[in-house]
C-alpha positions in Angstrom: -4.7 -63.1 -35.2 -8.3 -63.8 -35.7 -10.9 -61.1 -36.4 -12.1 -60.9 -32.7 -8.5 -60.3 -31.4 -8.0 -57.7 -34.1 -11.3 -56.0 -33.2 -10.4 -56.1 -29.5 -7.0 -54.6 -30.1 -8.5 -51.8 -32.3 -11.1 -51.2 -29.6 -8.5 -51.0 -26.9 -6.3 -48.7 -28.9 -9.2 -46.3 -29.5 -10.2 -46.4 -25.9 -6.7 -45.5 -24.9 -6.7 -42.7 -27.5 -10.0 -41.4 -26.1 -8.6 -41.5 -22.5 -5.6 -39.5 -23.7 -7.8 -37.0 -25.4 -10.0 -36.8 -22.4 -7.0 -36.1 -20.1 -5.8 -33.4 -22.6 -9.2 -31.8 -22.7 -9.5 -32.0 -18.9 -6.1 -30.3 -18.5 -7.0 -27.6 -21.0 -10.3 -27.1 -19.2 -8.6 -26.7 -15.8 -6.2 -24.2 -17.4 -9.1 -22.3 -18.8 -11.0 -22.3 -15.5 -7.8 -21.0 -13.8 -7.5 -18.2 -16.4 -11.2 -17.3 -16.0 -10.8 -17.1 -12.2 -7.7 -14.9 -12.6 -9.6 -12.6 -15.0 -12.5 -12.5 -12.6 -10.2 -11.4 -9.8 -8.6 -8.8 -12.1 -12.0 -7.5 -13.1 -13.1 -7.2 -9.4 -9.9 -5.4 -8.6 -10.3 -3.0 -11.5 -14.0 -2.4 -10.5 -12.9 -1.5 -7.0 -10.2 0.8 -8.4 -12.7 2.5 -10.6 -15.2 2.9 -7.7 -12.3 4.5 -5.7 -11.4 6.7 -8.6 -15.0 7.9 -8.9 -15.1 8.6 -5.1 -11.8 10.5 -5.3 -13.0 12.5 -8.3 -16.2 13.4 -6.5 -14.3 14.4 -3.5 -11.9 16.6 -5.5 -14.8 18.1 -7.4 -16.5 19.0 -4.1 -13.2 20.5 -2.8 -12.8 22.5 -6.0 -16.4 23.8 -5.6 -15.7 24.8 -2.0 -12.4 26.5 -3.1 -14.3 28.5 -5.7 -17.0 29.3 -3.1 -14.3 30.5 -0.7 -12.8 32.7 -3.4 -16.2 34.0 -4.3 -16.9 34.7 -0.7 -13.7 36.7 -0.3 -14.6 38.7 -3.4 -18.1 39.2 -2.2 -16.8 40.4 1.2 -14.5 42.9 -0.6 -17.4 44.2 -2.7 -19.6 44.6 0.4 -16.9 46.4 2.2 -16.5 48.8 -0.8 -20.2 49.4 -0.9 -20.2 50.2 2.8 -17.4 52.7 2.3 -19.3 54.3 -0.6 -22.5 54.5 1.5 -20.5 56.0 4.4 -19.1 58.6 2.0 -22.6 59.4 0.8 -23.9 59.7 4.4 -20.9 62.0 5.2 -21.6 64.2 2.2 -25.3 64.4 3.0 -24.7 65.2 6.7 -22.3 68.0 5.7 -25.0 69.7 3.7 
């Protein structure tokens, strides 16, 4: 083999190696893009779940506040009824005198 043929063979071998490395890098790149897309979908789903959880929490918090308000309302009604009875007793006592 002369020097030119040897150089050509070396060049061809290196080009083949570069092509193989390029294919390997392209395959790895495709896998990484697939992984990134999968993660993006997962992140989007988790964000939606988080937004739903926040909405559910706010709804439950509002329901709890209304529940407490209803309980307070019942207590307040009982107190008003007791005060009315006390006032009626006082009026009865005053009218007897």
